[in-house]
VOPAGU-2260 file (C-alpha; in pm, 1 decimal, decimal comma):
REM VOPAGU-2260
SITE   aa  ch    i         X         Y         Z
SITE  UNK   A    0    -658,1     512,3   -2529,4
SITE  UNK   A    1    -969,9     311,3   -2426,3
SITE  UNK   A    2    -883,7     186,3   -2076,8
SITE  UNK   A    3    -650,6     231,3   -1781,0
SITE  UNK   A    4    -634,5     -98,6   -1591,3
SITE  UNK   A    5    -458,1    -172,6   -1260,8
SITE  UNK   A    6     -92,5    -101,3   -1305,9
SITE  UNK   A    7    -131,7     239,3   -1458,0
SITE  UNK   A    8     -62,5     178,2   -1824,9
SITE  UNK   A    9    -310,7     291,8   -2081,8
SITE  UNK   A   10    -452,6      50,4   -2331,5
SITE  UNK   A   11    -508,0     119,3   -2700,1
SITE  UNK   A   12    -494,0     -82,3   -3023,1
SITE  UNK   A   13    -241,6     -57,3   -3302,9
SITE  UNK   A   14    -230,2    -273,3   -3614,9
SITE  UNK   A   15    -479,7    -507,3   -3450,6
SITE  UNK   A   16    -274,1    -562,1   -3130,1
SITE  UNK   A   17    -311,4    -427,4   -2789,3
SITE  UNK   A   18     -67,2    -147,5   -2708,0
SITE  UNK   A   19      28,7     -59,7   -2352,6
SITE  UNK   A   20     128,7     314,1   -2297,7
SITE  UNK   A   21     228,7     472,1   -1962,7
SITE  UNK   A   22     145,2     838,0   -1880,1
SITE  UNK   A   23    -181,8     858,4   -2077,7
SITE  UNK   A   24    -552,0     871,0   -1992,1
SITE  UNK   A   25    -869,8     712,2   -2130,7
SITE  UNK   A   26   -1012,2     908,1   -2425,7
SITE  UNK   A   27    -684,7    1051,5   -2530,3
SITE  UNK   A   28    -535,8    1015,1   -2878,2
SITE  UNK   A   29    -163,3     979,8   -2857,9
SITE  UNK   A   30     141,0     947,3   -3078,7
SITE  UNK   A   31     373,7     668,3   -2947,3
SITE  UNK   A   32     707,1     509,7   -3003,3
SITE  UNK   A   33     707,3     131,9   -3004,9
SITE  UNK   A   34     962,3       6,4   -2756,6
SITE  UNK   A   35     891,0    -370,1   -2770,6
SITE  UNK   A   36     699,0    -563,2   -3034,5
SITE  UNK   A   37     578,5    -882,2   -2859,9
SITE  UNK   A   38     375,4   -1165,0   -3001,6
SITE  UNK   A   39      42,0   -1047,3   -2864,4
SITE  UNK   A   40      99,9    -681,9   -2769,6
SITE  UNK   A   41     316,1    -376,6   -2804,2
SITE  UNK   A   42     491,7    -181,1   -2528,9
SITE  UNK   A   43     521,3     188,2   -2617,9
SITE  UNK   A   44     617,4     524,6   -2482,9
SITE  UNK   A   45     402,6     833,8   -2550,3
SITE  UNK   A   46     563,1    1103,9   -2770,9
SITE  UNK   A   47     272,7    1345,2   -2801,9
SITE  UNK   A   48     -79,7    1391,1   -2668,5
SITE  UNK   A   49    -275,8    1476,0   -2980,1
SITE  UNK   A   50    -616,9    1489,2   -2806,1
SITE  UNK   A   51    -570,9    1540,7   -2428,8
SITE  UNK   A   52    -817,8    1434,9   -2166,3
SITE  UNK   A   53   -1004,6    1709,3   -1976,8
SITE  UNK   A   54    -868,4    1554,3   -1656,4
SITE  UNK   A   55    -502,6    1594,0   -1754,9
SITE  UNK   A   56    -301,4    1827,1   -1540,9
SITE  UNK   A   57      68,2    1937,0   -1515,6
SITE  UNK   A   58     267,3    1706,4   -1286,5
SITE  UNK   A   59     390,1    1860,0    -958,7
SITE  UNK   A   60     712,8    1656,6    -951,0
SITE  UNK   A   61     998,6    1744,7   -1198,8
SITE  UNK   A   62    1077,0    1373,3   -1213,6
SITE  UNK   A   63     728,7    1263,6   -1314,4
SITE  UNK   A   64     667,6    1147,1   -1674,4
SITE  UNK   A   65     629,4    1466,8   -1887,2
SITE  UNK   A   66     560,8    1481,1   -2257,8
SITE  UNK   A   67     716,1    1750,1   -2472,2
SITE  UNK   A   68     478,7    1823,9   -2756,0
SITE  UNK   A   69     732,7    2054,7   -2914,4
SITE  UNK   A   70    1017,0    1812,5   -2933,9
SITE  UNK   A   71     811,7    1484,6   -2940,0
SITE  UNK   A   72    1044,2    1309,9   -2707,3
SITE  UNK   A   73    1043,0    1165,8   -2353,3
SITE  UNK   A   74    1204,5    1383,8   -2093,6
SITE  UNK   A   75    1445,8    1196,0   -1864,1
SITE  UNK   A   76    1533,5    1113,5   -1601,6
SITE  UNK   A   77    1203,9     962,8   -1474,0
SITE  UNK   A   78    1096,0     842,4   -1131,7
SITE  UNK   A   79     858,7     538,7   -1176,3
SITE  UNK   A   80     700,2     580,5    -827,4
SITE  UNK   A   81     414,7     806,2    -942,1
SITE  UNK   A   82     187,9     694,0   -1226,6
SITE  UNK   A   83     -93,4     951,1   -1179,8
SITE  UNK   A   84      79,6    1292,6   -1152,1
SITE  UNK   A   85     -70,4    1384,1   -1480,8
SITE  UNK   A   86    -442,2    1343,9   -1378,8
SITE  UNK   A   87    -667,8    1537,1   -1138,6
SITE  UNK   A   88    -695,1    1362,9    -810,2
SITE  UNK   A   89   -1078,0    1326,9    -827,8
SITE  UNK   A   90   -1032,4    1140,4   -1157,8
SITE  UNK   A   91    -751,4     927,0   -1018,3
SITE  UNK   A   92    -976,4     794,9    -740,5
SITE  UNK   A   93   -1247,2     726,6    -996,0
SITE  UNK   A   94   -1001,0     537,0   -1211,3
SITE  UNK   A   95    -873,2     331,6    -922,4
SITE  UNK   A   96   -1231,2     248,9    -806,3
SITE  UNK   A   97   -1304,8     126,1   -1156,4
SITE  UNK   A   98    -994,5     -88,5   -1142,3
SITE  UNK   A   99   -1108,7    -248,3    -821,3
SITE  UNK   A  100   -1461,9    -303,0    -969,9
SITE  UNK   A  101   -1320,6    -480,7   -1275,4
SITE  UNK   A  102   -1085,0    -703,8   -1073,9
SITE  UNK   A  103   -1366,5    -814,0    -832,6
SITE  UNK   A  104   -1602,4    -894,7   -1115,0
SITE  UNK   A  105   -1342,2   -1069,1   -1338,6
SITE  UNK   A  106   -1172,9   -1282,9   -1069,3
SITE  UNK   A  107   -1424,4   -1312,1    -788,3
SITE  UNK   A  108   -1752,4   -1284,1    -972,0
SITE  UNK   A  109   -1861,5    -992,6    -756,4
SITE  UNK   A  110   -2124,1    -749,8    -885,6
SITE  UNK   A  111   -2127,0    -366,7    -848,8
SITE  UNK   A  112   -2359,5    -400,4    -550,9
SITE  UNK   A  113   -2075,5    -505,1    -317,6
SITE  UNK   A  114   -1868,4    -197,8    -399,4
SITE  UNK   A  115   -1898,7      84,1    -138,7
SITE  UNK   A  116   -1807,5     438,8    -221,2
SITE  UNK   A  117   -1428,6     501,9    -229,5
SITE  UNK   A  118   -1259,5     692,7      46,9
SITE  UNK   A  119   -1018,0     950,7     -98,0
SITE  UNK   A  120    -723,2    1106,4      81,3
SITE  UNK   A  121    -766,4    1462,9     211,9
SITE  UNK   A  122    -451,4    1558,7       5,9
SITE  UNK   A  123    -273,4    1374,9    -274,5
SITE  UNK   A  124      64,8    1525,7    -179,9
SITE  UNK   A  125     274,7    1554,9     146,1
SITE  UNK   A  126     115,9    1254,3     305,5
SITE  UNK   A  127     392,2    1005,1     351,8
SITE  UNK   A  128     544,4     968,9     699,3
SITE  UNK   A  129     837,0     764,6     569,9
SITE  UNK   A  130    1092,2     779,6     293,3
SITE  UNK   A  131    1325,9     490,0     216,2
SITE  UNK   A  132    1606,1     618,4     -19,4
SITE  UNK   A  133    1894,4     432,8    -172,9
SITE  UNK   A  134    2263,3     531,8    -203,7
SITE  UNK   A  135    2458,6     469,6    -525,4
SITE  UNK   A  136    2834,9     535,8    -529,5
SITE  UNK   A  137    2969,7     576,1    -882,5
SITE  UNK   A  138    3330,9     679,8    -858,1
SITE  UNK   A  139    3330,6    1017,0    -682,8
SITE  UNK   A  140    2958,0    1070,2    -743,8
SITE  UNK   A  141    2713,7     970,7    -478,3
SITE  UNK   A  142    2345,2     965,2    -564,2
SITE  UNK   A  143    2065,0     948,8    -300,7
SITE  UNK   A  144    1712,6     877,0    -413,0
SITE  UNK   A  145    1471,4     621,0    -563,6
SITE  UNK   A  146    1544,1     349,3    -808,3
SITE  UNK   A  147    1451,5     417,1   -1161,9
SITE  UNK   A  148    1259,7     186,2   -1387,7
SITE  UNK   A  149    1552,6     -51,4   -1435,9
SITE  UNK   A  150    1551,1    -119,0   -1059,0
SITE  UNK   A  151    1933,2     -61,0   -1058,3
SITE  UNK   A  152    2006,6     301,0   -1126,3
SITE  UNK   A  153    1941,4     547,9    -844,5
SITE  UNK   A  154    1770,5     879,6    -938,7
SITE  UNK   A  155    1925,0    1154,7    -721,6
SITE  UNK   A  156    1634,9    1356,0    -567,6
SITE  UNK   A  157    1643,8    1676,0    -361,2
SITE  UNK   A  158    1286,0    1620,9    -236,4
SITE  UNK   A  159     975,5    1405,2    -285,0
SITE  UNK   A  160     637,7    1581,4    -309,8
SITE  UNK   A  161     470,4    1276,7    -160,8
SITE  UNK   A  162     660,5    1308,1     162,0
SITE  UNK   A  163     565,6    1520,6     459,5
SITE  UNK   A  164     748,1    1852,3     463,0
SITE  UNK   A  165     958,7    1771,6     781,5
SITE  UNK   A  166    1104,4    1469,4     600,9
SITE  UNK   A  167    1211,8    1681,6     296,3
SITE  UNK   A  168    1356,9    1934,3     534,4
SITE  UNK   A  169    1555,9    1663,1     700,1
SITE  UNK   A  170    1677,9    1527,4     369,6
SITE  UNK   A  171    1772,6    1874,0     263,7
SITE  UNK   A  172    1971,6    1921,8     580,6
SITE  UNK   A  173    2157,4    1596,7     522,9
SITE  UNK   A  174    2229,8    1682,7     160,8
SITE  UNK   A  175    2385,2    2013,0     264,0
SITE  UNK   A  176    2632,6    1835,2     486,5
SITE  UNK   A  177    2929,2    1698,4     285,0
SITE  UNK   A  178    3012,9    1456,6     571,7
SITE  UNK   A  179    2685,8    1277,5     515,1
SITE  UNK   A  180    2779,8    1165,9     170,2
SITE  UNK   A  181    3117,4    1046,7     287,7
SITE  UNK   A  182    2952,7     804,6     522,8
SITE  UNK   A  183    2739,4     639,0     250,6
SITE  UNK   A  184    2827,4     313,2      76,1
SITE  UNK   A  185    2690,4     171,8    -243,4
SITE  UNK   A  186    2362,3      -9,0    -187,4
SITE  UNK   A  187    2297,9     149,8     144,0
SITE  UNK   A  188    1938,8     244,1     238,3
SITE  UNK   A  189    1868,3     568,9     422,7
SITE  UNK   A  190    1530,8     586,4     590,5
SITE  UNK   A  191    1361,7     909,1     705,3
SITE  UNK   A  192    1060,4     875,3     939,2
SITE  UNK   A  193     830,9    1132,4    1102,3
SITE  UNK   A  194     585,2    1115,0    1388,1
SITE  UNK   A  195     415,0    1391,2    1575,6
SITE  UNK   A  196     595,1    1307,5    1899,5
SITE  UNK   A  197     942,3    1220,7    1758,7
SITE  UNK   A  198     967,2    1468,3    1469,9
SITE  UNK   A  199    1183,1    1370,3    1175,6
SITE  UNK   A  200    1439,0    1095,7    1245,6
SITE  UNK   A  201    1666,3     907,4    1011,4
SITE  UNK   A  202    1893,2     604,4    1002,5
SITE  UNK   A  203    2116,9     398,6     760,1
SITE  UNK   A  204    2010,9      43,8     665,8
SITE  UNK   A  205    1829,2    -117,9     954,5
SITE  UNK   A  206    1787,1      76,1    1283,5
SITE  UNK   A  207    1956,7     -76,8    1581,5
SITE  UNK   A  208    1721,7    -295,2    1790,4
SITE  UNK   A  209    1820,1     -87,8    2096,3
SITE  UNK   A  210    1701,3     238,4    1929,7
SITE  UNK   A  211    1404,6     388,3    2117,6
SITE  UNK   A  212    1067,1     302,4    1966,6
SITE  UNK   A  213     879,6     570,4    1791,7
SITE  UNK   A  214     540,7     694,2    1912,1
SITE  UNK   A  215     269,9     716,3    1649,8
SITE  UNK   A  216     -50,6     913,2    1698,1
SITE  UNK   A  217    -357,9     726,4    1580,9
SITE  UNK   A  218    -737,5     713,5    1615,2
SITE  UNK   A  219    -681,3     453,8    1885,6
SITE  UNK   A  220    -447,3     672,0    2079,6
SITE  UNK   A  221     -63,2     668,0    2085,9
SITE  UNK   A  222     102,7     353,1    1963,5
SITE  UNK   A  223     457,5     235,5    2020,4
SITE  UNK   A  224     617,1     140,6    1686,5
SITE  UNK   A  225     974,0     -11,1    1662,7
SITE  UNK   A  226    1171,6     155,2    1385,4
SITE  UNK   A  227    1204,7    -151,3    1175,5
SITE  UNK   A  228     841,4    -262,4    1218,3
SITE  UNK   A  229     562,9    -198,5     966,8
SITE  UNK   A  230     327,0      94,8    1006,7
SITE  UNK   A  231     120,8     256,7     740,1
SITE  UNK   A  232     285,5     552,9     558,9
SITE  UNK   A  233     -28,4     760,3     536,8
SITE  UNK   A  234    -143,3     804,6     900,3
SITE  UNK   A  235    -459,4    1006,3     825,2
SITE  UNK   A  236    -588,7     747,9     586,0
SITE  UNK   A  237    -467,2     465,3     807,8
SITE  UNK   A  238    -699,6     604,3    1075,2
SITE  UNK   A  239    -987,8     598,1     839,0
SITE  UNK   A  240    -918,5     235,4     747,5
SITE  UNK   A  241    -900,2     139,3    1124,3
SITE  UNK   A  242   -1225,9     326,2    1193,2
SITE  UNK   A  243   -1401,8     144,9     906,9
SITE  UNK   A  244   -1273,1    -195,2    1021,7
SITE  UNK   A  245   -1377,1    -117,9    1382,4
SITE  UNK   A  246   -1721,6     -18,5    1252,7
SITE  UNK   A  247   -1762,4    -344,8    1073,0
SITE  UNK   A  248   -1663,5    -536,3    1385,5
SITE  UNK   A  249   -1913,8    -335,9    1594,1
SITE  UNK   A  250   -2196,3    -393,2    1340,8
SITE  UNK   A  251   -2173,6    -768,5    1391,2
SITE  UNK   A  252   -1980,9    -858,8    1709,1
SITE  UNK   A  253   -1778,3   -1183,8    1728,8
SITE  UNK   A  254   -1668,8   -1385,6    2027,1
SITE  UNK   A  255   -1314,0   -1414,8    1879,7
SITE  UNK   A  256   -1125,6   -1185,1    1650,4
SITE  UNK   A  257    -790,8   -1310,3    1506,9
SITE  UNK   A  258    -556,8   -1060,0    1350,2
SITE  UNK   A  259    -302,7   -1224,5    1113,5
SITE  UNK   A  260     -10,0    -998,3    1019,3
SITE  UNK   A  261     -97,2    -783,5    1317,5
SITE  UNK   A  262     225,5    -580,5    1329,6
SITE  UNK   A  263     209,4    -357,9    1639,0
SITE  UNK   A  264    -147,4    -466,4    1698,3
SITE  UNK   A  265    -358,9    -191,0    1535,3
SITE  UNK   A  266    -653,5    -391,9    1413,5
SITE  UNK   A  267    -640,8    -633,0    1710,2
SITE  UNK   A  268    -644,6    -334,4    1948,6
SITE  UNK   A  269    -942,9    -190,8    1757,7
SITE  UNK   A  270   -1127,1    -513,8    1823,5
SITE  UNK   A  271   -1014,9    -539,8    2183,4
SITE  UNK   A  272   -1122,2    -189,0    2264,0
SITE  UNK   A  273   -1473,4    -273,3    2144,7
SITE  UNK   A  274   -1489,0    -539,4    2419,1
SITE  UNK   A  275   -1441,4    -843,9    2204,7
SITE  UNK   A  276   -1416,6   -1137,1    2453,6
SITE  UNK   A  277   -1107,3   -1294,1    2283,7
SITE  UNK   A  278    -856,9   -1119,6    2053,3
SITE  UNK   A  279    -550,6   -1296,7    1912,8
SITE  UNK   A  280    -270,3   -1117,4    1727,1
SITE  UNK   A  281     -15,5   -1307,7    1516,8
SITE  UNK   A  282     286,4   -1175,9    1340,3
SITE  UNK   A  283     637,9   -1296,3    1249,3
SITE  UNK   A  284     792,4    -956,6    1363,8
SITE  UNK   A  285     913,1   -1016,4    1723,5
SITE  UNK   A  286     971,1    -653,6    1806,6
SITE  UNK   A  287     624,4    -569,7    1661,9
SITE  UNK   A  288     468,2    -823,3    1885,5
SITE  UNK   A  289     655,8    -679,9    2191,8
SITE  UNK   A  290     529,0    -339,3    2095,9
SITE  UNK   A  291     171,6    -479,8    2064,1
SITE  UNK   A  292     201,8    -626,2    2415,7
SITE  UNK   A  293     321,6    -285,9    2535,4
SITE  UNK   A  294      35,2    -107,0    2358,4
SITE  UNK   A  295    -207,9    -354,3    2521,6
SITE  UNK   A  296     -74,8    -299,0    2876,4
SITE  UNK   A  297     -94,0      76,0    2826,9
SITE  UNK   A  298    -466,3      47,4    2759,5
SITE  UNK   A  299    -506,8    -205,0    3050,9
SITE  UNK   A  300    -677,1    -463,3    2818,5
SITE  UNK   A  301    -704,7    -813,9    2941,6
SITE  UNK   A  302    -881,9    -982,6    2636,8
SITE  UNK   A  303    -580,3   -1011,9    2411,2
SITE  UNK   A  304    -322,3   -1278,8    2329,8
SITE  UNK   A  305     -12,9   -1221,1    2111,0
SITE  UNK   A  306     200,2   -1472,0    1922,3
SITE  UNK   A  307     524,1   -1425,6    1720,6
SITE  UNK   A  308     481,5   -1669,0    1436,4
SITE  UNK   A  309     415,9   -1684,5    1063,5
SITE  UNK   A  310      56,0   -1662,5     952,3
SITE  UNK   A  311      61,7   -2028,7     859,2
SITE  UNK   A  312     211,9   -2141,8    1193,7
SITE  UNK   A  313     -20,4   -1905,0    1383,0
SITE  UNK   A  314    -339,5   -2033,1    1233,0
SITE  UNK   A  315    -234,3   -2395,5    1254,9
SITE  UNK   A  316    -197,9   -2375,3    1627,7
SITE  UNK   A  317    -526,5   -2205,9    1694,9
SITE  UNK   A  318    -769,8   -2492,2    1697,8
SITE  UNK   A  319   -1080,1   -2272,4    1680,3
SITE  UNK   A  320   -1351,3   -2390,3    1910,8
SITE  UNK   A  321   -1616,4   -2148,0    1791,1
SITE  UNK   A  322   -1549,8   -2075,1    1421,6
SITE  UNK   A  323   -1915,1   -1962,5    1370,7
SITE  UNK   A  324   -1837,5   -1680,0    1623,9
SITE  UNK   A  325   -1497,4   -1592,9    1480,9
SITE  UNK   A  326   -1382,8   -1301,7    1261,9
SITE  UNK   A  327   -1046,9   -1331,4    1094,7
SITE  UNK   A  328    -861,9   -1002,5    1001,9
SITE  UNK   A  329    -587,5   -1040,2     742,9
SITE  UNK   A  330    -354,1    -759,6     623,5
SITE  UNK   A  331     -87,5    -942,3     414,5
SITE  UNK   A  332     196,4    -796,9     211,0
SITE  UNK   A  333     150,9    -746,7    -158,8
SITE  UNK   A  334     205,9   -1112,5    -227,8
SITE  UNK   A  335    -134,1   -1178,6     -67,6
SITE  UNK   A  336    -228,2   -1486,5     140,2
SITE  UNK   A  337    -135,1   -1754,2    -106,9
SITE  UNK   A  338    -299,1   -2087,9    -176,3
SITE  UNK   A  339    -156,0   -2270,7     121,7
SITE  UNK   A  340    -277,6   -2011,9     381,5
SITE  UNK   A  341    -618,7   -1987,7     211,4
SITE  UNK   A  342    -651,9   -2367,0     243,2
SITE  UNK   A  343    -571,2   -2343,6     614,5
SITE  UNK   A  344    -835,0   -2068,2     655,5
SITE  UNK   A  345   -1093,6   -2285,6     473,2
SITE  UNK   A  346   -1007,0   -2578,3     710,4
SITE  UNK   A  347   -1091,1   -2355,1    1010,0
SITE  UNK   A  348   -1394,7   -2188,4     850,6
SITE  UNK   A  349   -1418,6   -1860,1    1052,3
SITE  UNK   A  350   -1763,8   -1707,4     996,0
SITE  UNK   A  351   -1625,9   -1382,1     860,0
SITE  UNK   A  352   -1299,3   -1249,7     707,0
SITE  UNK   A  353   -1203,8    -885,8     686,3
SITE  UNK   A  354    -933,8    -873,3     412,4
SITE  UNK   A  355    -726,4    -554,4     408,5
SITE  UNK   A  356    -514,9    -544,9      96,2
SITE  UNK   A  357    -252,8    -315,0     -53,0
SITE  UNK   A  358    -253,4    -527,4    -377,1
SITE  UNK   A  359    -597,0    -575,7    -530,5
SITE  UNK   A  360    -464,7    -825,2    -795,5
SITE  UNK   A  361    -352,2   -1080,1    -529,5
SITE  UNK   A  362    -657,5   -1009,2    -317,5
SITE  UNK   A  363    -898,7   -1107,3    -595,4
SITE  UNK   A  364    -687,4   -1414,2    -662,8
SITE  UNK   A  365    -729,1   -1514,5    -301,9
SITE  UNK   A  366   -1098,6   -1419,9    -322,0
SITE  UNK   A  367   -1152,0   -1666,3    -604,9
SITE  UNK   A  368   -1005,8   -1943,9    -385,5
SITE  UNK   A  369   -1225,0   -1835,7     -89,0
SITE  UNK   A  370   -1522,1   -1840,9    -318,0
SITE  UNK   A  371   -1446,6   -2204,6    -408,6
SITE  UNK   A  372   -1450,1   -2269,7     -28,5
SITE  UNK   A  373   -1796,9   -2120,0      13,0
SITE  UNK   A  374   -1724,4   -1759,0     106,1
SITE  UNK   A  375   -1910,1   -1469,4     -54,1
SITE  UNK   A  376   -1819,3   -1099,0     -66,4
SITE  UNK   A  377   -2051,9    -879,3     131,7
SITE  UNK   A  378   -1866,0    -553,7      61,7
SITE  UNK   A  379   -1551,4    -408,2     -68,9
SITE  UNK   A  380   -1424,4     -50,7     -35,9
SITE  UNK   A  381   -1125,7     142,8    -167,8
SITE  UNK   A  382    -913,3     355,0      65,0
SITE  UNK   A  383    -658,9     562,4    -124,3
SITE  UNK   A  384    -360,3     553,8     105,3
SITE  UNK   A  385    -112,7     600,0    -187,5
SITE  UNK   A  386    -221,9     893,6    -401,0
SITE  UNK   A  387     -32,0     949,6    -725,4
SITE  UNK   A  388      97,9     589,3    -728,9
SITE  UNK   A  389     -66,5     281,4    -883,1
SITE  UNK   A  390    -135,8     145,8    -533,9
SITE  UNK   A  391    -438,0     169,4    -301,5
SITE  UNK   A  392    -578,6     -18,8      -7,4
SITE  UNK   A  393    -910,3    -196,3       7,5
SITE  UNK   A  394   -1120,1    -349,0     281,8
SITE  UNK   A  395   -1320,4    -652,3     166,9
SITE  UNK   A  396   -1560,7    -845,2     387,0
SITE  UNK   A  397   -1615,7   -1213,7     322,5
SITE  UNK   A  398   -1874,3   -1427,1     497,0
SITE  UNK   A  399   -1941,5   -1798,8     517,6
SITE  UNK   A  400   -2310,7   -1897,7     526,6
């Protein structure tokens, strides 16, 4: 195994073709079973680790991929959520940072000099404040858990080691109650959520709009968060990401800060609390915008405006008067900004863009388009909000001359 690119599958060569293998580490020699022979590459499963990496460890979760050297077979069932349970956490962060480095260089032409030291999580387990589980009813059997690799079959799980202990305790309490299973229907989603103020709460499918908002503790103070609105699942690391964003804003103040995909207003509030003269938050989530307005009133801030709209609609209606004194913050979903929105951003030409991404592959795609429009990367930094999974956040600063 010579490499471990973004996505978590190791790369080796077999009979002159690339071979992708999950659950392995660079430097290992492995025995594999070919699952698919494609024109240009193989997909394979590991059967035996012949020469293990010094960074290999025993997975914590019983549903993580485990290789039996004695039987040379894959142990099932498997949960596909964690791709790095078999590696030390320090090495996981190093691997992920290398993945970010390669993506930036390959797609955005960025050198190593833009890459800042990665920010690891204080703990790789027990960090998630939310679990979204699925129900599958198969005759008299009801399974509650995560989807397996086929994205159809639900793996019944008693607990998730990534979740905070109060969430696993709440799940265990529900699972001990026979009436809980009788209320579940096939395809239903069961969400468990924890905050310091509210404790562990849960609901089926979408929470009712009338349900009381949750109160999340943050580096900015308490924040009201509607139950169906987005909020980062790793609150400790989310605080570090907010602090880093606020520091970058403070280092080079702007007259106007625009926060696309603002949610309940976290990054916009960070800018407003610095005293930025004009802060504008835009998000399609109406309840999230109402919460942002509430969070603003609670802080007695008068320099903010909030708009419920898509990112495209929001930026179209701005008509920036001082683009050379404007910073744009974007925190899009995994699909990234997309070509159309990037074109709108290029038409407005804000001086600086702070791009917060949970998907580095789509971020560097957007970075290439921004580069075509004259933007260069000043810095990029990894924040590991999702230990043990393939995912991580990054904060990349773009600037227009």
